[in-house]
FIRONU-41546 format. One record per residue (C-alpha): residue number from 0; x, y, z; residue in one letter. Coordinates in nm, 2 decimals. Last residue first. Layout:
N
<r seq="NUM" X="X" Y="Y" Z="Z" type="A"/>
...
This chain:
268
<r seq="267" X="-4.27" Y="9.06" Z="-24.18" type="X"/>
<r seq="266" X="-4.55" Y="8.90" Z="-24.37" type="X"/>
<r seq="265" X="-4.79" Y="8.90" Z="-24.11" type="X"/>
<r seq="264" X="-4.84" Y="8.50" Z="-24.13" type="X"/>
<r seq="263" X="-4.46" Y="8.47" Z="-24.12" type="X"/>
<r seq="262" X="-4.41" Y="8.72" Z="-23.82" type="X"/>
<r seq="261" X="-4.68" Y="8.48" Z="-23.61" type="X"/>
<r seq="260" X="-4.52" Y="8.16" Z="-23.71" type="X"/>
<r seq="259" X="-4.15" Y="8.32" Z="-23.57" type="X"/>
<r seq="258" X="-4.34" Y="8.41" Z="-23.24" type="X"/>
<r seq="257" X="-4.50" Y="8.10" Z="-23.20" type="X"/>
<r seq="256" X="-4.18" Y="7.87" Z="-23.30" type="X"/>
<r seq="255" X="-4.03" Y="7.70" Z="-23.65" type="X"/>
<r seq="254" X="-3.79" Y="8.00" Z="-23.72" type="X"/>
<r seq="253" X="-3.78" Y="8.24" Z="-24.01" type="X"/>
<r seq="252" X="-3.75" Y="8.53" Z="-23.77" type="X"/>
<r seq="251" X="-3.74" Y="8.44" Z="-23.42" type="X"/>
<r seq="250" X="-3.37" Y="8.58" Z="-23.34" type="X"/>
<r seq="249" X="-3.47" Y="8.91" Z="-23.47" type="X"/>
<r seq="248" X="-3.82" Y="8.92" Z="-23.31" type="X"/>
<r seq="247" X="-3.66" Y="8.85" Z="-22.98" type="X"/>
<r seq="246" X="-3.37" Y="9.10" Z="-23.01" type="X"/>
<r seq="245" X="-3.64" Y="9.37" Z="-23.08" type="X"/>
<r seq="244" X="-3.87" Y="9.26" Z="-22.80" type="X"/>
<r seq="243" X="-3.56" Y="9.28" Z="-22.58" type="X"/>
<r seq="242" X="-3.45" Y="9.62" Z="-22.65" type="X"/>
<r seq="241" X="-3.80" Y="9.73" Z="-22.60" type="X"/>
<r seq="240" X="-3.81" Y="9.55" Z="-22.26" type="X"/>
<r seq="239" X="-3.48" Y="9.67" Z="-22.15" type="X"/>
<r seq="238" X="-3.63" Y="10.06" Z="-22.22" type="X"/>
<r seq="237" X="-3.95" Y="10.00" Z="-22.03" type="X"/>
<r seq="236" X="-3.74" Y="9.83" Z="-21.72" type="X"/>
<r seq="235" X="-3.48" Y="10.15" Z="-21.69" type="X"/>
<r seq="234" X="-3.77" Y="10.39" Z="-21.71" type="X"/>
<r seq="233" X="-3.93" Y="10.19" Z="-21.42" type="X"/>
<r seq="232" X="-3.60" Y="10.17" Z="-21.24" type="X"/>
<r seq="231" X="-3.51" Y="10.56" Z="-21.30" type="X"/>
<r seq="230" X="-3.91" Y="10.69" Z="-21.20" type="X"/>
<r seq="229" X="-3.89" Y="10.47" Z="-20.89" type="X"/>
<r seq="228" X="-3.54" Y="10.60" Z="-20.79" type="X"/>
<r seq="227" X="-3.70" Y="10.95" Z="-20.84" type="X"/>
<r seq="226" X="-3.97" Y="10.85" Z="-20.63" type="X"/>
<r seq="225" X="-3.74" Y="10.75" Z="-20.37" type="X"/>
<r seq="224" X="-3.52" Y="11.08" Z="-20.34" type="X"/>
<r seq="223" X="-3.87" Y="11.23" Z="-20.30" type="X"/>
<r seq="222" X="-3.99" Y="11.01" Z="-20.02" type="X"/>
<r seq="221" X="-3.68" Y="11.06" Z="-19.84" type="X"/>
<r seq="220" X="-3.71" Y="11.42" Z="-19.81" type="X"/>
<r seq="219" X="-3.73" Y="11.40" Z="-19.43" type="X"/>
<r seq="218" X="-3.67" Y="11.78" Z="-19.33" type="X"/>
<r seq="217" X="-3.44" Y="12.03" Z="-19.42" type="X"/>
<r seq="216" X="-3.16" Y="12.22" Z="-19.33" type="X"/>
<r seq="215" X="-2.96" Y="11.89" Z="-19.27" type="X"/>
<r seq="214" X="-2.80" Y="11.72" Z="-18.99" type="X"/>
<r seq="213" X="-2.56" Y="11.48" Z="-18.83" type="X"/>
<r seq="212" X="-2.45" Y="11.33" Z="-19.17" type="X"/>
<r seq="211" X="-2.32" Y="10.98" Z="-19.18" type="X"/>
<r seq="210" X="-2.57" Y="10.80" Z="-18.93" type="X"/>
<r seq="209" X="-2.90" Y="10.98" Z="-18.99" type="X"/>
<r seq="208" X="-3.04" Y="11.32" Z="-18.91" type="X"/>
<r seq="207" X="-3.28" Y="11.51" Z="-19.19" type="X"/>
<r seq="206" X="-3.33" Y="11.19" Z="-19.44" type="X"/>
<r seq="205" X="-3.31" Y="11.21" Z="-19.83" type="X"/>
<r seq="204" X="-2.97" Y="11.25" Z="-19.84" type="X"/>
<r seq="203" X="-2.88" Y="10.95" Z="-19.66" type="X"/>
<r seq="202" X="-3.18" Y="10.69" Z="-19.77" type="X"/>
<r seq="201" X="-3.15" Y="10.80" Z="-20.11" type="X"/>
<r seq="200" X="-2.76" Y="10.79" Z="-20.07" type="X"/>
<r seq="199" X="-2.80" Y="10.40" Z="-19.97" type="X"/>
<r seq="198" X="-3.08" Y="10.33" Z="-20.23" type="X"/>
<r seq="197" X="-2.87" Y="10.45" Z="-20.53" type="X"/>
<r seq="196" X="-2.56" Y="10.24" Z="-20.43" type="X"/>
<r seq="195" X="-2.33" Y="10.26" Z="-20.15" type="X"/>
<r seq="194" X="-2.23" Y="9.89" Z="-20.11" type="X"/>
<r seq="193" X="-2.25" Y="9.76" Z="-19.77" type="X"/>
<r seq="192" X="-2.44" Y="9.41" Z="-19.84" type="X"/>
<r seq="191" X="-2.80" Y="9.51" Z="-19.77" type="X"/>
<r seq="190" X="-2.77" Y="9.84" Z="-19.99" type="X"/>
<r seq="189" X="-2.65" Y="9.64" Z="-20.24" type="X"/>
<r seq="188" X="-2.99" Y="9.47" Z="-20.20" type="X"/>
<r seq="187" X="-3.10" Y="9.75" Z="-20.44" type="X"/>
<r seq="186" X="-2.97" Y="9.54" Z="-20.72" type="X"/>
<r seq="185" X="-3.28" Y="9.31" Z="-20.74" type="X"/>
<r seq="184" X="-3.49" Y="9.50" Z="-20.92" type="X"/>
<r seq="183" X="-3.28" Y="9.49" Z="-21.22" type="X"/>
<r seq="182" X="-3.18" Y="9.12" Z="-21.18" type="X"/>
<r seq="181" X="-3.57" Y="9.02" Z="-21.19" type="X"/>
<r seq="180" X="-3.59" Y="9.25" Z="-21.52" type="X"/>
<r seq="179" X="-3.26" Y="9.04" Z="-21.69" type="X"/>
<r seq="178" X="-3.45" Y="8.70" Z="-21.56" type="X"/>
<r seq="177" X="-3.74" Y="8.79" Z="-21.76" type="X"/>
<r seq="176" X="-3.56" Y="8.85" Z="-22.04" type="X"/>
<r seq="175" X="-3.35" Y="8.51" Z="-21.96" type="X"/>
<r seq="174" X="-3.67" Y="8.34" Z="-21.98" type="X"/>
<r seq="173" X="-3.81" Y="8.46" Z="-22.26" type="X"/>
<r seq="172" X="-3.47" Y="8.45" Z="-22.46" type="X"/>
<r seq="171" X="-3.41" Y="8.04" Z="-22.34" type="X"/>
<r seq="170" X="-3.61" Y="7.92" Z="-22.65" type="X"/>
<r seq="169" X="-3.42" Y="8.15" Z="-22.92" type="X"/>
<r seq="168" X="-3.13" Y="8.09" Z="-22.74" type="X"/>
<r seq="167" X="-3.10" Y="7.73" Z="-22.77" type="X"/>
<r seq="166" X="-3.06" Y="7.69" Z="-23.15" type="X"/>
<r seq="165" X="-2.72" Y="7.82" Z="-23.14" type="X"/>
<r seq="164" X="-2.62" Y="7.58" Z="-22.87" type="X"/>
<r seq="163" X="-2.79" Y="7.24" Z="-23.02" type="X"/>
<r seq="162" X="-2.65" Y="7.28" Z="-23.33" type="X"/>
<r seq="161" X="-2.30" Y="7.39" Z="-23.42" type="X"/>
<r seq="160" X="-2.15" Y="7.38" Z="-22.99" type="X"/>
<r seq="159" X="-2.38" Y="7.02" Z="-22.90" type="X"/>
<r seq="158" X="-2.32" Y="6.90" Z="-23.25" type="X"/>
<r seq="157" X="-1.96" Y="6.92" Z="-23.25" type="X"/>
<r seq="156" X="-1.93" Y="6.81" Z="-22.91" type="X"/>
<r seq="155" X="-2.15" Y="6.49" Z="-22.93" type="X"/>
<r seq="154" X="-1.91" Y="6.38" Z="-23.25" type="X"/>
<r seq="153" X="-2.04" Y="6.48" Z="-23.62" type="X"/>
<r seq="152" X="-2.10" Y="6.23" Z="-23.86" type="X"/>
<r seq="151" X="-2.39" Y="6.36" Z="-24.09" type="X"/>
<r seq="150" X="-2.64" Y="6.12" Z="-23.94" type="X"/>
<r seq="149" X="-2.51" Y="6.26" Z="-23.57" type="X"/>
<r seq="148" X="-2.61" Y="6.62" Z="-23.69" type="X"/>
<r seq="147" X="-2.94" Y="6.46" Z="-23.83" type="X"/>
<r seq="146" X="-3.02" Y="6.32" Z="-23.45" type="X"/>
<r seq="145" X="-2.88" Y="6.64" Z="-23.30" type="X"/>
<r seq="144" X="-3.18" Y="6.82" Z="-23.52" type="X"/>
<r seq="143" X="-3.41" Y="6.55" Z="-23.46" type="X"/>
<r seq="142" X="-3.45" Y="6.56" Z="-23.12" type="X"/>
<r seq="141" X="-3.59" Y="6.91" Z="-23.15" type="X"/>
<r seq="140" X="-3.45" Y="7.22" Z="-22.93" type="X"/>
<r seq="139" X="-3.70" Y="7.23" Z="-22.65" type="X"/>
<r seq="138" X="-3.42" Y="7.01" Z="-22.43" type="X"/>
<r seq="137" X="-3.15" Y="7.29" Z="-22.49" type="X"/>
<r seq="136" X="-3.39" Y="7.55" Z="-22.38" type="X"/>
<r seq="135" X="-3.52" Y="7.38" Z="-22.05" type="X"/>
<r seq="134" X="-3.15" Y="7.34" Z="-21.94" type="X"/>
<r seq="133" X="-3.10" Y="7.72" Z="-22.07" type="X"/>
<r seq="132" X="-3.35" Y="7.86" Z="-21.82" type="X"/>
<r seq="131" X="-3.27" Y="7.64" Z="-21.53" type="X"/>
<r seq="130" X="-2.92" Y="7.73" Z="-21.55" type="X"/>
<r seq="129" X="-3.03" Y="8.11" Z="-21.60" type="X"/>
<r seq="128" X="-3.18" Y="8.06" Z="-21.24" type="X"/>
<r seq="127" X="-2.85" Y="7.93" Z="-21.12" type="X"/>
<r seq="126" X="-2.64" Y="8.16" Z="-21.25" type="X"/>
<r seq="125" X="-2.88" Y="8.47" Z="-21.11" type="X"/>
<r seq="124" X="-2.77" Y="8.34" Z="-20.71" type="X"/>
<r seq="123" X="-2.40" Y="8.28" Z="-20.84" type="X"/>
<r seq="122" X="-2.37" Y="8.59" Z="-21.04" type="X"/>
<r seq="121" X="-2.56" Y="8.80" Z="-20.75" type="X"/>
<r seq="120" X="-2.29" Y="8.68" Z="-20.49" type="X"/>
<r seq="119" X="-2.00" Y="8.73" Z="-20.75" type="X"/>
<r seq="118" X="-2.12" Y="9.11" Z="-20.80" type="X"/>
<r seq="117" X="-2.16" Y="9.13" Z="-20.44" type="X"/>
<r seq="116" X="-1.82" Y="8.98" Z="-20.32" type="X"/>
<r seq="115" X="-1.65" Y="9.21" Z="-20.62" type="X"/>
<r seq="114" X="-1.81" Y="9.53" Z="-20.49" type="X"/>
<r seq="113" X="-1.69" Y="9.46" Z="-20.11" type="X"/>
<r seq="112" X="-1.34" Y="9.46" Z="-20.27" type="X"/>
<r seq="111" X="-1.38" Y="9.74" Z="-20.48" type="X"/>
<r seq="110" X="-1.48" Y="9.97" Z="-20.18" type="X"/>
<r seq="109" X="-1.23" Y="9.84" Z="-19.96" type="X"/>
<r seq="108" X="-0.95" Y="9.89" Z="-20.19" type="X"/>
<r seq="107" X="-1.10" Y="10.26" Z="-20.27" type="X"/>
<r seq="106" X="-1.08" Y="10.31" Z="-19.90" type="X"/>
<r seq="105" X="-0.71" Y="10.28" Z="-19.91" type="X"/>
<r seq="104" X="-0.53" Y="9.95" Z="-19.75" type="X"/>
<r seq="103" X="-0.44" Y="10.05" Z="-19.37" type="X"/>
<r seq="102" X="-0.69" Y="9.77" Z="-19.23" type="X"/>
<r seq="101" X="-0.59" Y="9.48" Z="-19.51" type="X"/>
<r seq="100" X="-0.88" Y="9.39" Z="-19.72" type="X"/>
<r seq="99" X="-0.89" Y="9.11" Z="-19.65" type="X"/>
<r seq="98" X="-0.77" Y="9.05" Z="-19.32" type="X"/>
<r seq="97" X="-0.46" Y="8.72" Z="-19.32" type="X"/>
<r seq="96" X="-0.21" Y="8.97" Z="-19.23" type="X"/>
<r seq="95" X="-0.41" Y="9.05" Z="-18.91" type="X"/>
<r seq="94" X="-0.44" Y="8.73" Z="-18.75" type="X"/>
<r seq="93" X="-0.79" Y="8.62" Z="-18.77" type="X"/>
<r seq="92" X="-1.08" Y="8.67" Z="-18.53" type="X"/>
<r seq="91" X="-1.41" Y="8.56" Z="-18.62" type="X"/>
<r seq="90" X="-1.65" Y="8.67" Z="-18.33" type="X"/>
<r seq="89" X="-1.98" Y="8.52" Z="-18.24" type="X"/>
<r seq="88" X="-1.79" Y="8.31" Z="-17.99" type="X"/>
<r seq="87" X="-1.43" Y="8.32" Z="-18.06" type="X"/>
<r seq="86" X="-1.43" Y="8.13" Z="-18.39" type="X"/>
<r seq="85" X="-1.03" Y="8.12" Z="-18.50" type="X"/>
<r seq="84" X="-0.94" Y="8.00" Z="-18.19" type="X"/>
<r seq="83" X="-0.60" Y="8.06" Z="-18.04" type="X"/>
<r seq="82" X="-0.27" Y="7.92" Z="-18.13" type="X"/>
<r seq="81" X="-0.14" Y="8.10" Z="-18.46" type="X"/>
<r seq="80" X="0.19" Y="7.94" Z="-18.57" type="X"/>
<r seq="79" X="0.07" Y="7.86" Z="-18.92" type="X"/>
<r seq="78" X="-0.02" Y="8.22" Z="-18.99" type="X"/>
<r seq="77" X="0.03" Y="8.31" Z="-19.37" type="X"/>
<r seq="76" X="-0.13" Y="8.00" Z="-19.49" type="X"/>
<r seq="75" X="-0.40" Y="7.91" Z="-19.26" type="X"/>
<r seq="74" X="-0.49" Y="8.27" Z="-19.21" type="X"/>
<r seq="73" X="-0.51" Y="8.32" Z="-19.61" type="X"/>
<r seq="72" X="-0.77" Y="8.01" Z="-19.60" type="X"/>
<r seq="71" X="-0.97" Y="8.16" Z="-19.32" type="X"/>
<r seq="70" X="-0.98" Y="8.53" Z="-19.45" type="X"/>
<r seq="69" X="-1.10" Y="8.36" Z="-19.78" type="X"/>
<r seq="68" X="-1.34" Y="8.15" Z="-19.60" type="X"/>
<r seq="67" X="-1.48" Y="8.43" Z="-19.38" type="X"/>
<r seq="66" X="-1.52" Y="8.69" Z="-19.71" type="X"/>
<r seq="65" X="-1.76" Y="8.36" Z="-19.87" type="X"/>
<r seq="64" X="-1.91" Y="8.33" Z="-19.55" type="X"/>
<r seq="63" X="-2.01" Y="8.70" Z="-19.48" type="X"/>
<r seq="62" X="-2.12" Y="8.70" Z="-19.84" type="X"/>
<r seq="61" X="-2.32" Y="8.40" Z="-19.84" type="X"/>
<r seq="60" X="-2.54" Y="8.49" Z="-19.54" type="X"/>
<r seq="59" X="-2.70" Y="8.83" Z="-19.61" type="X"/>
<r seq="58" X="-2.73" Y="8.73" Z="-19.98" type="X"/>
<r seq="57" X="-2.85" Y="8.38" Z="-19.90" type="X"/>
<r seq="56" X="-3.14" Y="8.48" Z="-19.71" type="X"/>
<r seq="55" X="-3.21" Y="8.78" Z="-19.91" type="X"/>
<r seq="54" X="-3.25" Y="8.54" Z="-20.20" type="X"/>
<r seq="53" X="-3.46" Y="8.33" Z="-20.06" type="X"/>
<r seq="52" X="-3.30" Y="7.93" Z="-20.09" type="X"/>
<r seq="51" X="-3.47" Y="7.72" Z="-20.35" type="X"/>
<r seq="50" X="-3.34" Y="7.85" Z="-20.64" type="X"/>
<r seq="49" X="-2.94" Y="7.81" Z="-20.49" type="X"/>
<r seq="48" X="-3.02" Y="7.46" Z="-20.36" type="X"/>
<r seq="47" X="-3.22" Y="7.31" Z="-20.68" type="X"/>
<r seq="46" X="-2.96" Y="7.47" Z="-20.95" type="X"/>
<r seq="45" X="-2.63" Y="7.37" Z="-20.77" type="X"/>
<r seq="44" X="-2.79" Y="7.03" Z="-20.71" type="X"/>
<r seq="43" X="-2.88" Y="6.99" Z="-21.02" type="X"/>
<r seq="42" X="-2.52" Y="7.08" Z="-21.21" type="X"/>
<r seq="41" X="-2.34" Y="6.87" Z="-20.93" type="X"/>
<r seq="40" X="-2.52" Y="6.58" Z="-20.98" type="X"/>
<r seq="39" X="-2.47" Y="6.61" Z="-21.39" type="X"/>
<r seq="38" X="-2.08" Y="6.66" Z="-21.28" type="X"/>
<r seq="37" X="-2.08" Y="6.34" Z="-21.07" type="X"/>
<r seq="36" X="-2.29" Y="6.14" Z="-21.32" type="X"/>
<r seq="35" X="-2.09" Y="6.23" Z="-21.65" type="X"/>
<r seq="34" X="-2.36" Y="6.22" Z="-21.93" type="X"/>
<r seq="33" X="-2.37" Y="6.61" Z="-21.85" type="X"/>
<r seq="32" X="-2.74" Y="6.75" Z="-21.89" type="X"/>
<r seq="31" X="-2.70" Y="6.92" Z="-21.53" type="X"/>
<r seq="30" X="-2.31" Y="7.02" Z="-21.60" type="X"/>
<r seq="29" X="-2.43" Y="7.20" Z="-21.96" type="X"/>
<r seq="28" X="-2.71" Y="7.37" Z="-21.74" type="X"/>
<r seq="27" X="-2.45" Y="7.45" Z="-21.46" type="X"/>
<r seq="26" X="-2.18" Y="7.60" Z="-21.71" type="X"/>
<r seq="25" X="-2.43" Y="7.81" Z="-21.90" type="X"/>
<r seq="24" X="-2.57" Y="7.96" Z="-21.60" type="X"/>
<r seq="23" X="-2.24" Y="8.06" Z="-21.46" type="X"/>
<r seq="22" X="-2.14" Y="8.21" Z="-21.77" type="X"/>
<r seq="21" X="-2.51" Y="8.39" Z="-21.79" type="X"/>
<r seq="20" X="-2.48" Y="8.52" Z="-21.42" type="X"/>
<r seq="19" X="-2.07" Y="8.65" Z="-21.57" type="X"/>
<r seq="18" X="-2.26" Y="8.79" Z="-21.85" type="X"/>
<r seq="17" X="-2.55" Y="8.96" Z="-21.66" type="X"/>
<r seq="16" X="-2.30" Y="9.08" Z="-21.32" type="X"/>
<r seq="15" X="-2.07" Y="9.27" Z="-21.54" type="X"/>
<r seq="14" X="-2.31" Y="9.54" Z="-21.67" type="X"/>
<r seq="13" X="-2.54" Y="9.48" Z="-21.41" type="X"/>
<r seq="12" X="-2.33" Y="9.62" Z="-21.12" type="X"/>
<r seq="11" X="-2.15" Y="9.87" Z="-21.37" type="X"/>
<r seq="10" X="-2.51" Y="10.01" Z="-21.39" type="X"/>
<r seq="9" X="-2.56" Y="10.00" Z="-21.03" type="X"/>
<r seq="8" X="-2.24" Y="10.18" Z="-20.99" type="X"/>
<r seq="7" X="-2.35" Y="10.43" Z="-21.28" type="X"/>
<r seq="6" X="-2.64" Y="10.50" Z="-21.04" type="X"/>
<r seq="5" X="-2.42" Y="10.53" Z="-20.70" type="X"/>
<r seq="4" X="-2.21" Y="10.80" Z="-20.90" type="X"/>
<r seq="3" X="-2.50" Y="11.06" Z="-20.88" type="X"/>
<r seq="2" X="-2.58" Y="10.98" Z="-20.51" type="X"/>
<r seq="1" X="-2.20" Y="11.06" Z="-20.44" type="X"/>
<r seq="0" X="-2.18" Y="11.36" Z="-20.62" type="X"/>
C-alpha cells in the first residue's frame, strides 16, 4: 500500500510545486526587470546562482541548510541561556525545544515536514528556471504594445498587468512546457531527500534484503519495479505533452506568432 500511495505523493508534489515555482518565477522575472536597482540585482542574482548550481548539489545542501536555519532561529529564541557551541565538529546540536519537528511528534508530522522542505526546495530551483523563461517572454512582447498603452494614458503598473502579462504567456509556454517535463523527471530526487516516493518503495519492495525489511521470499525484482516506474513516467510525460500542445494551440490562435500564422494558413 505504501508503494501505491507513493504515486499520490509524486502527483501531490507536482500539483503543489508547479504553481509555487511559477509564483517564484514570476516574482523573480518581475524583480529582474524592475527599475529599482537593488531589486533588479536581487532578481538577476537569484536566477544566475540557482541556475548555475547542479540540481543534485542544491537539493542535498539546501535542505540541510534550511532545516538548520529554522532550528538555529528557534534555538536563539527558545533557549537563550544555552552556553555550548551549536556546531560541534560535524554535528549540529540545538536544545530539545528547538528541534523541528519535536522528537515526540507523531510520524505523520515528520513526513509532512520533510515533504514541505522538499516542495520548497523544488519551488526555489525550478522557480529560477521559470524566472528566466518569463523574463525572456516579457521582453518578447513587442515594445509597440507598451508604447500604445502609455499613449492611452496607462501607468506602468496598468500596462504591465493589462498588456504585458496577458500577452507574455504565449511566448513563455514553450519554455514552461519543457520545464514541466523536467520537473516530472526530477521527482525521483525525493528519494535523496528522505521522502518515501515511488523510487524508495521500488527499491525496498524489489530487493530481497534491504534496510527496512529483512528478507523476502523472492530474489531481486527491482528491475521489474523500476520498469513500472519507466512506464508511469513515459505515460505521464505523453499525457502532459498532449495537454500542453492543446494549450499552445488555444493561446496562439489569432496571435502574430509562428504558431498562430500556421493555424491561419491551415484555416483553423
